[in-house]
Each structure stands twice: as C-alpha cells, then as structure tokens.
N, C-alpha and C positions, 0 to 999 in steps of 0.2 A: 680443328675434324671438318677433313675433306665431304661434302657434299652426298651418297652416294643416294643407288640409285634408288634405295626401297621407301629413302624418303623423295620422295621425289610428289611422287602423290599427297599422303599427310601433312606437305607444307601446304601445297595444290590449296589442299581445302579449306582449312584455313585463309590461306587469299580471296579462295572464294565465295565466303561466308561474309569473310568485312565487304565486297565490293557488289556482292548483297544487299547487301545492308545500309550501304552507304549508297546504290542506287535508290534503295526503298522511301527514299526521306526527296526525287524526287518525281514523286509521280508521273509531270507531267511528260518528264524524258520517255521512261516507259512508256507509256499512253502513245505518246510518240513513235516511237522506234521504234516499239514492239508488239504489244497491242492488235497493234493497226496495220506496223511495216513488217519486222518478220515473222509472225506468230500465224498473217494469216499464210504465210508463203504455206510458213515450216504444216499448216494444218487440210494446206492443198495439198500437197501431197502424200502424206503419212492416211488420211483418209481414201485417196484414189489411190495409192497402193493399196489395203489393205480393208479396206471401205466392201469389197463386195468379195471378199470372199466370205462362210458361211455362219462359216466358226471362231470367235473368241481367239484371236492372236497372241492380243497380249493376256488373258487367262492363262494362254499355251507357259509363255512367257515369263506368267511367277511364278504355278508351277515344277520346272523347271529348274525356275530360277532354288526355287524353297525343298525339292529337297538335292539341289546342288550344296544347296549351307548345308542342309543335316547330314550333309555327305562327309560334310567338310568340317564339320566334328566330330560327330564322328572316330574319321581317323586322328579324329587329331586332338585325341579328346587325354589320349593319355604322357602325363609332363606338358597340360595347357599348360597353367602357370611357370613350370623352367623354362619354356619358351617362348614365356610371356610379348618379351620386346617383341620377338618378328608371328609374332601372333597379330598383333595389338596390332601392326602395322599392315600388316597384310587387310584387315581388318578396316582400319581406316583407308587404307587406298579400297579397298575398294568403297565407299562413303562417296570416297571426291570425287569418282569416276559414279555414283546414282546422282548426287545430290548435281552435278553441272549439267547432268541429262535433264535430271526432273527441275531444271529451269530454264537450260537449252532451248526446250519441246516444250512444253507448257509453263507453268509455274511462275514469272514473271511476270503473270497475271494480277499476282496473288498483291500486288502494288502500283498497282493504273488509278488513273482517278476514279472515287466512291460516285458510282452508279443518281447519288442524289445533288450532291455535287454538281454534275454533267448535264442533270435535269431545274438542278434548283430545285429541288423542293421536298421539303422537312423530315425528317425521318421518325423523329420526336411526338407525339399523338397526346389527349386531356381524353384521358376519362369519357368524355360526354360523346370524344369521336371515335369514342370505339367501343363504345356500344347502339353506335346510328351505326356504324360502319358494319358491323353484326348482327343486328334486327336484317340492311337493304343481300347482306348476304345470308343467312338466313335463307329468307325471299325470296333469293335467286338458286340457292337447291334445291327446296319443296316446291318450284311450279318446277325445277330441272325434270325431278323428280318421279311427280305426276304426268309428266308431259313422259320421259319414256314408261311407268309400269302400272297407268291411269290405274292406282290400288298405294297408296299412303298408311299399305303398311307392311308394304309387297322389299327386296330387294331391289337391290342393278345390279342388275346380271350384267356381263361382254360377252358381246356373242364373237367377242374378234378371236382374230390368234395373236399370236403373240407379234408375228414381224405384220400382220395388216395393225394391229394401233402403228408399229412406227413408222412401214407407210406414207402412212395418216396422218402423224404429226408432223408432216413435214408440210400441209398445210398454210396452218395456223401462222409459222417461220413465213410465209410469204406475205401472209394479210394483217403484221405487223405492227406499229403505229406509224407514222412518219420521224416524233421523233425516236424511235428505235426503232427506223428502221437499221442501221447499224448490225443490228445481231439476224436479222438477216439465216437464215439457214441455205448450206450451199455447200453438195457431195456428199449424203450422207453416211455413217457408217457408223451403226449401229445393233447390234447385237445382244440376246437372252446371256446369263450370263453364265460361262459354266462351272460356277463356280457358286451358282448358287444356295446352295445347303450352308456352307460355310460363311456366305452371305445374311443369310438367314440368322444367321449362330449366333452371328461379327451383334448386328443388329443393321445389321446398313441395305438400303430396297433397292436402291444401281450406283459404279461408281463413273469419272470415265480413268481409262487407263490415260493419264499422263506422259507416257510412254509408244502409246499410239496412233491414239485421240483416238479409243474408243468407247463410243456410250454406252456401256453394259448395263441388264437390266432386268434386277433377279424375280426371275419367273413361278417363286414360288409361290409370292405375298397370294392377297388378292385379289383380282385383273381391275379390279376399277381404281384401284389406284395407279392401273400403271400408267394408263394415259397421262398423269398427268407426272413421274415421275420421269417419267419417258425424254419430259416437256424442259422436268428437270437437267435432264444430265446431257443432253442437246444444246441445253445454255450456254452451260463449262467449255462444249465443244466451241464453242461465238465463242471466248474466249472470257469467260470471270468467272475467276476467281472466287469470290463470298457467294456465301453457298445462298446469306434471305436474296439477293445479286439476279439467280438464278432456277431461287422461286417463282423471286418477281418477275423476270424476264419468261422460263414457264410462260405460269400460271396469264403474261397474258400473251403467250404465243395457241397455251389451248380451249378459251375459253372466244376469241377468233380465231382458232379452227372449225366446221362449218358440223360437225359432229355432234351431236347432241353428247355424247359418250363424253368426250372433251372437257365436254366443258361442264358438266357434272361432277366430274372426276379433280376439273380444278374448285370451282367452289365447295365441294363436299374437303374437300383438300384446306381452304383458308381457315372455312368455318370451322373447322375443327381446332387451327389453329386460334380461330379469333378469341374461341372458350376458350383455352391452355393459356391465355391473356387475360383475358378478364378474372381467370381468380391464379394470379400472380400474385394482382394485384386484391386481390380479396376472396378468399378460401369461401367459398359459396356461391359465388358473381353470379356465375355462368346460369348458373338455376333454375333464371328466371328464363333466364334463351333460350333456355338444354328445355323445356319444356315447351318450345313453339314450333320445336324440329315434325318433320315425318320419322312416325314414326319408322316407316322405312330407312330411310335412309344414318336415324337409332339404330338397325344394324347392322346397317352397314360398319359401321365405327364400331360396333361389335365386335363384323366379325373385322375388321381393322388386330381391333386390343385382342384378341381370341390367339389370335397368328400370332402375333409378341411374345405374347404368355411365350408357346405351344415351342418358341426356339432362349425364350430367359436363360440365363448359368452365367457360371461366375465368367465365359468369353466374353459378356455384351459387358458386362462392366469393365469390366478389359478397358477395351477397347472406348467406349463408351469415354472409360481416362483420358486411352489415346491423342483418342478423333478429335479429342475437344484440347488440349493440348496443345496437340498440332496446326491447326486451327488458327488456335492465340500465338501461336508462334510467327502466322501466315498472316498480318493487317491483318485476325478476328476475333481482336482482343473481346469476345460477351461467346467463344469457345461458342458451345451445342448449342447456346441461349442465340444464337447469330440466325438461326435458320429461319425463329421465331416473329426476327424481329424486319419481316417483308410485309408483315401485317402496317409496323408504318409507313413502308416506301410504297403500297397499295394506296392508303387514307392522303396520305401525299396529294400522288400521283392523278388523282380524283379529283382532289382538289383541280388541281395544276389544269387539270382537261376541261373540267369544268370554267375554270374562270379566261381559260386563249376560248373557248368556246362565248 
C-alpha cells in the first residue's frame, strides 16, 4: 500500500512515543544532553524573545488554539463519523506536531536524573521525623507571622502588586545553596495569567507554558500564596519537570529571599503540606499540631480553602483526574500526590545540610 502524505505525521507520532519512552530509560543521557545541554539554550531564547512582553503570549496562543479547535469541530460536525478516517488522521497529525514541540521545547525534562539521587538524599521518612519537622515548620511560620502582623490573630496581607512579586522572586534564586546552584534563574519571563478565571475553576494556582517558557501565575487566588507559587513555576523554567522537586526548589528559593513575605508564603505552604501528610498517615493526627498554629496563620489557611471551594465544580474534578494521569504518564508515579512528596525531600535535605556542617 502506497504511503500517503496524510499518514506521515500519525506514523511519526508512534515513532516519537517509542523514542521518548526509550530515552526515558537513560536519565543520565537526558540530564547531560538535554536538561543541561539543549534545553538551557531553548529557554534562553524563548525567555529573551517573550519575557519583556507585559502579557502572556502563551495564554493567547492557547486561546486561539481552543477557538480554532472548536471551529473545526463545528465545521466538521456533520458527517464526522462518516469521514472518520480523514478526521482521525487530522487529529493524529496535530497531536504528532504538539507531542514533538512539547518534548523538544521542555517536556524531556520529565526524564532527567531525579534530584534526590543527585543530592544523595532519602525521600522517605519516619513518622517521628515528620512530626519533628512539622513542629519546626510551625514554629518558623508562627515567628514570621508575628514579625509581619505584630498580632497572632491577624491574617497576613501582602502589600505588593503581582509585578512586584514577580520582580522580587529573582532574589531568592540568586541565593540558592551551592549544591543547588545549577537551578539559578536568569532572563525573567513571569506573567499573571490572562486565563486566571479558567485556571481557578480548573484548580490550578499557576502553570508553565512549555511552548513559550512563560511562567503563568493565577492572579485571583489569595495573594499570600503568590510568592511561593511564583517560585514554584520558576523552578519549572529552570528545567525541572517533577512537581515535588519544583515545590522543593521553589521553597528553598522563597526562604532564601530576603523579603519576609516570601519567607512566610513558603513556610505557610510547607506547614499545610506537613499537616496534610500527617492526616494521610492517620486521621486526626494533625490536630495536636494544628492547635499550636497562630490564629492569624489559620485565617490564611481558611482564606485559601474558601477561595478554592468557591470555584469547586465538576470542572476541577475532571482536571484533577486528567492532570493526575498526565503526571503518572510522565515519570511521576504518584500523580497529584507527588506535590506533597517535597516534604520528604526537605526532611532529607535538612539532614544533608546538618551533616555537611
């Protein structure tokens, strides 16, 4: 049978998937030749081309793409099944282009050497270690909260604009510890997302656009979260695919920032995750720890929960399911739970730094 032009891209999609899955078995190769080789050059070019533009180019591209898809569906809705072959080949051709572009511009970072292996630290921890670490995080969060509010019953309100937060976020990345220097951030490209309303309904605080290398931040969510969210998305821009590792690098960058609001955002963030991990171990296990938290910090917790609850719908349930499976297909076997795994990285990293001292 003669190979037709309409078959080429769908066949290439199968070939691409095979190659990517084969390369995934060689993380050292990906680390050296892509994450530390090709990707930094791509990121440098993308962020210099688009970083200066005050709005999100990536969001506009997504909007145009969604409108184009809807128009194509409407145009071909009559007789769609009758022309299933040509329509199927068209869809597969576009998927082939997107698959290649995604992995070439950023996606291969999913398959690099895991950070815990590079640092030689354990991700797993005992209940006792988690409890001790949680107490430390609560103590630090409470102290920062009091420094800001001077009153343990007041919630923290960040006095910065979104643009000021994006600018301040660079400071922490310039002060990363020596063993994390490879993740220093250059060539800022951080934007408030034009799609913040859809992101809220989808349950996302931000995202990295892999095609334009712009870090997108949901500007509707409570602002005390924004410094940590910004640092997390910047970590993706440095070439990290893993969500737990981005939480880890973002947390370190935020607490190394001289700005006290960044430090509070990070410690508030990790305290919530610590409490959540205690609850996963045993229901009610976090109660005694929760009682030690300043009332003002709790008000920030409640502000965060109220925001996401106000946007809760079947939409975010669907996207949670979709993104959970997307992560599992991309080397993150824990899916959405991988976000909380950064607590284990922090416990291991803290032990590493103590031993080195």
